[in-house]
N, C-alpha and C positions, 0 to 999 in steps of 0.2 A: 166628384162622379165616383159612382163606387165600383171597383173592377176587379173582379178575380182571377186571377193567374193560377192555371191547374198546371204543375209542373215545376218544380224550384231549383233547377239546376243552374245551368250557365245561364239558358237563355233567359227565364221565367227570375231569378233571383237578379240579374242584372236590368229586366222591365219592373220589377218591383220596385228596385234602390231608384231607379229614373221617376219613377212615379208616387213614391210616397210620401213626397212633401207636400203634395197640391193635389192627393186623391186620396180617397180610405181604401186601402188596397188589401183583398182580401185573398193568401197563398195556400195553395191546397197541394197537397205532396204525399205519395205512400211513404216516404221514406221519414222517419221519426228523427233522425239525428237532423236533415236538412230543414225539417221543420222545427226544431230546438234552438237551430242555430240562429233562422231568419227572428224568431221572435226574439233572439238579444241582440241581432243586429239590426235589425231595421224596424220603423215603428209602421209595424203591418200585422195584421191578424194571421196567424198559419195556425192552419188546421189538418191533421193529418188524417189521409182519408184516399180512397179512389175516387178520381174525376169524373169517371164516367158512368157513377153511382146517382141516382135519384136523391139519395138520403142526404148523402156528401153534399151536393149542390145546392139543398133546400138548408144544410147547415153551414153553410157559407153565404146564407143569403142570397139566394139566385135571386127571390122574387122582387128584390130591390135592386138588383145589380144593373147597373146599364153598359156595360161591357163584358163579357168575359175572353179571356184568351188563353187557349190551348195550347202550350209551351212545351210539353213531353218531348221524349228524345222518336216517340213512334207516331208515325204518320196517320195509321187508322183509329189509335187511342184518340188522338187531337181531332180528328172527324168524328168519332163517335161523342166526343165530349161535345161538342158543338151541335149536333143533332140533340142529344138529350137536353141540353140546356134550351132549346127550342120549344121542345115539348113543355117544359113548365112555365116559361114568360118568353117576352121575345128583346133579350138583350142583344148589343150588338156584337158579333162573333168572329174572332179571329183564330185563325187557326196556321200554323206552323207545319209545311211537310220537306220533305224532300225530293220525293220524285215529282218530277215536270209532268208525268202524265197525269195526276191530280190536279196539277193546276190547268195543265190542258181543258180535263173534263170541266173544270169551275167556269172556267175562260168562254165554255162551249153555251153552258146554259144560260138563257136570258136573264134568268133572275138567281144567277149561281146554283151553286151546288151543294149538296151535303150539309144543308143549316149553316154554311159558312158565307158571312158577309163581308170578309176580306181573307184573302188567302195571302201569304209568303212563302215564298219557294226557294229554300235554302241553298239546294244547290245551282239554281238560273241566279241567283242573287250574288253568291260568290264568283261564279264565270263571267259576271259582268262586272264585279268589283275587279277583278283579274283583267280582263278587256280594257278597263279603265286605265288601271294603271301603268300597262303595256303601250297604250295611246298618248301617255305622258312621262317622256324620258324622266327619270329620278322620282318621279311623284309618289308618295306612298298612299295617297288617297286623292280621289277626284270626283266633282261632284257637280251636275249641271245644273243650272238654275234660268226662270224666266224664259222656257221653252226651249233652252240652249243658247240664250244670246251672252248668257252671263257663266264662268267658272270659278268655280273654288276649288284651288290645289293645295295638299302639301308638300312640299320638299323637305330633303332632308339636306343639308349644307355639308359636302364634303371639303377637305381643306385644301383641295387642289382646285375649287370651285372658283371661279373669278368672284363673286361676289364675297367671299370668304374675308374676314378684316375689314370691309367696307360699311361706310354708315348705310341708314337706309336712303338719307339724302342721293348718296352717290352712288348704291346700287337701282335709286328708281328713275330707270332708262325708260319708260315705257309709257307710250300715252294713254292707255285705257286699264291700268294697273294698280292696286292698292295692297300695299300692306299690310294686312291687316290683323297677325297676331305673329309673334316669335315665344317657339316651346324652349325651354331650355333647362334641362336637368329635371324635366314633369312640371316646369313654372310655366303659365302662361301668361306673358305680358302682352302688354299691346307697344308696338315700336312708333319711337319718335324719330326725327330726321337724322337726330344725332347718335341713337341707336347705334351699336358696331354688331355687324352678324358675325357671328363665331363657327367654326368648325363646329360639327355635330349638332348646330340647331335645328330645331325644323321650322321652315314659316311658311305662313298660310298667306295666300295670296287669292286676291280676288279680282276680277276681269275678265275684259271679251275672251273668248277662246283663242284668238291669236295674239293677243298680249299675254296669255298663260304660257301661250307656246312658244311663245320668245322668249320669256323669262326660263323655261324648262330648257329650251335652249344653252340659255346662259349661264345655266346652274351645273348642266350637263353637254357640253355641245355635241360630243361623239354619238349621242345614244338618240337617235331620230328615227321612228318606225316608218318604212317604207315598203311599197313590194316586193324590194331586192333584200329586205331585212329578213336574215335566219332568224326562227321563231319556232321553237321545240317543246313538245307538250309531252313529257312522261306521266303516262296514265293514263288508259282509256277509260278513268268511272265517268258517272256523268257530271263531273262537274269539268274533266277534262275534255269530254265530246263538247260538250256546250261553248266550252271557252273555245275551243278550235270551230265550229258551226259559228260563234260570232265575230270571229277573225276573218274568217271566208267572208261573212257580210261586209266587211271594211275593204275587199279585195286584196288581203292577206292571205298568204298560201303556209301554214306551218306544215311542219314534222310533226307527228303523233308515235310516239313507241309505247305499246301495249304487248305483253308477255303471251296473255292466252291466245291463241292461234284464230279459235272461232269468234273472239268479240272481238279479234283486229280485223278479219274479216267483215262481219256487220259494220264496225266502223269505216271501211274503205269505200261500203256500196252507201251509207249516209252521207260521206262527207267526201264529194267529190272533187273539191280543190285543196284536199289534204293529202299529204303523202305518209300511209300510215305503214308503219314497220312493226313486224312481229319479231320480237326479242325481249331478253333481258336488260333493263334500262341500269343492271347494276353490274353490269360488264365494261369495264371500263375499253378492253381491247375493242368492243363492239362501238362503244361511243367516238372513240379515238377513229373507228374506220370509216364511223359516219358522218363525222368533223364537227360533233357537239361541241367540240372546242371553239368552232369556229363562230359558234350561235349568239347572237347580240341579247337573247332573252329565252332562258329556261324556265319552265314552268314545272315545278315538281307535284302533280294530281294523283298520287297512288292513295293508296284508300289505310294509310297506315304513316304515323306520324316519323315516327323511325326510320322507315325506308323513304319519305319526303326527304329527309334531315340528309341521309347519305346520299341519297343522288345530287340533289342540289351542292354539298361540298365537293361532291366527286365533280360536276360539271362544272363547280367555280376552278378546282385544280387545274381540269383540262383547258381552262380558258376560256370558256363563256365569260359573255361581258357582265350578265345579269341573271339573278336567280329569284324564281317569284317561288314560294310554297306554300300549299295548304297546310294546316295547322291545327288538328279537330282540339288538342288540348291546350286551352288558354295558356296555362301555366308554361308551355313551351317557345312562347312566342318569343318572350325576350330571348330566351336560349338560343332561338335559331337565328336573331337578331345579332346574338353576341357573338356567334359565330362567321359571322360572313354573309347571310342570306340577306339579299337586297331589302324583298318586301316578304313578310308571314302575314297570310291571310286566314284569318279565323272565322269559319263560315259561323259559328254562333254567334259570335260578337256581330258578324256582319246583318245578322238575322234580328237580336237584339236590337241594333240601329234603327231598321226598316220599321218594326211594329213600333219602337219606341218614337220613332217620327212619327208614325202615323194618327198614333193617339193624340199627340201634340198638334195635330193641324187644325185646331180647332180656329184660327187665325192667319195662321203661317202658308202660304201656297205651297211652299217647300221646306225642309229643314235637311242639315247636314250636323251629327253630332260631331265634336274636335275631341280629339285625348281622350276618352271614357267619358264622355259629357261631363266635361270640364267645361266647355263653351259651345257654342251654337250659331253656325249659320244661316238665317233665318231668310225667307222671301216674303214679304209682305205688301197687299197691295194696301196703298194710301187713302183712306178717306178724309173725308171734310174736318173728323174731329182730331187728326193726327196732328201731335207736336210741330211735326215736320211739315205742314200742309202752308204752302204760300209762303213758305220764309226761306231764307240764305240757311245754307248746311250750317256754315259756321256760327249763325245765332240759335239757332235751332239746338244742336246740340249741347250749348250750356246749360240747358232745360235737361237734361239727360246725366245721367249717372256716369263715371270713369269705366272703362272697361266696353263700351261701344266705340265700333267701327262701321261709318257708313262706307260699302267696299263697290256697290254700283249701283243705276239705277238704268230702269229701261222703259221708255215713253213710248205707247202706241207699237211696240216690238222694235224697239231700235234703240240701241246702247246710248247712254248719258254719262258723261264721264263725271264722278263727282270731286266737286273742289268747293271749295270753301263759301264760292259766291254764288254756288246753282241753287238754285229755288226749285224746293220739292212741290211739283202738282198734286192735284187729286187725282186717283187712278194711276199713277206712276206705282210700278214695283219695285220695292227697295231692297236689295242686297245686303245683310249687316253680322257683320261680329258681336256677338254677345257674350261676354263671360258670364257664365250660368250664375253667378251670386248676385246679378242684378238684373237676371232673368225677367223676373215679375214686371219689377218696376218699368223695366224698358217697355214691357210688352203692355202694361198699362197706357203708357205716353204715345206709343205709337198708334 
């Protein structure tokens, strides 16, 4: 597949890196330094130019392109790129936008709008990611599969966790949960029964939502969100607003702090189940007076990384149980986590993952990327030609490379616990963890 990516920032570069091995990728950007950098670092054709220009798109080979991904930092530019591409040929167009209004318009039109075939909204995706993380205590990442019958979640194991220093066999106390991977010091490993779970490990589990919830309680017993939990959102940005709205949809009643009086009034009108407070969230006395120290979760959703870091650290110092912060600059993510912020959410990374996930859904029903594309969790509907069909898993996996874990199966919408003697049937949906190094081999066999 020939893919043209316009915009070589964080999002575009990440997508290009993910697709370069298996597709013919052309990247267009106006910044000559970025173009030079990509030319040397990735196996892609990098072109300096304006992606809204007919001439530039022709130089990039738009007539032969199967897909164009508009991933600049400017919504309107991305929409123009897609519309321009459609005037030349009919490639599949993907646009990245931040404003939810554009997504609403696109959704409203029966055939889409703006010449865009698939739209990815950064602000909404980020809010959804935050709400998923709030929904599972201690989770760094959560993704649903098989229509919600299966969940994949990634947890960081703290030293005080009951599963720290236990073997996987000892920690495996749940009927429908599979330990898919352990990430230690950046290395991804497939766990065995005798593998010891250590403090600071990240553990990837796949199972029924109930079992994942039970495991979450095991990892962090005191952190379960419910209607009486204190959830505080700092910042009435679009991400902050949609986070509050999505929490309201779950019958939770967050509090939201917004400094701008007019914006606070708007939010109060649009969020009937949210207590909106107009104040400066960097005011420690105000935070103490409003009992932010008793919050179970504080979400820092200001439009500035430094302020998000400041209010997150302040909230944690006051006594807030958990802090989730928006981090626009990906290079700051490790810094946030190093100073004690529990989860740092980078909107560009969330967006790049969503677009990469979509481009790879040729066969898979759903995909989650693990550790910046080091591994994937796939949901695949099994056909008659699959190596798994009508065979016990124990026998079938011997024909698959190392680096694969069958995490869950659903059959006619019902959860099936995958064990060695489980026979996979045609039409089953299998959710599996796959190391990226063996992805192509596994995809061909499955």
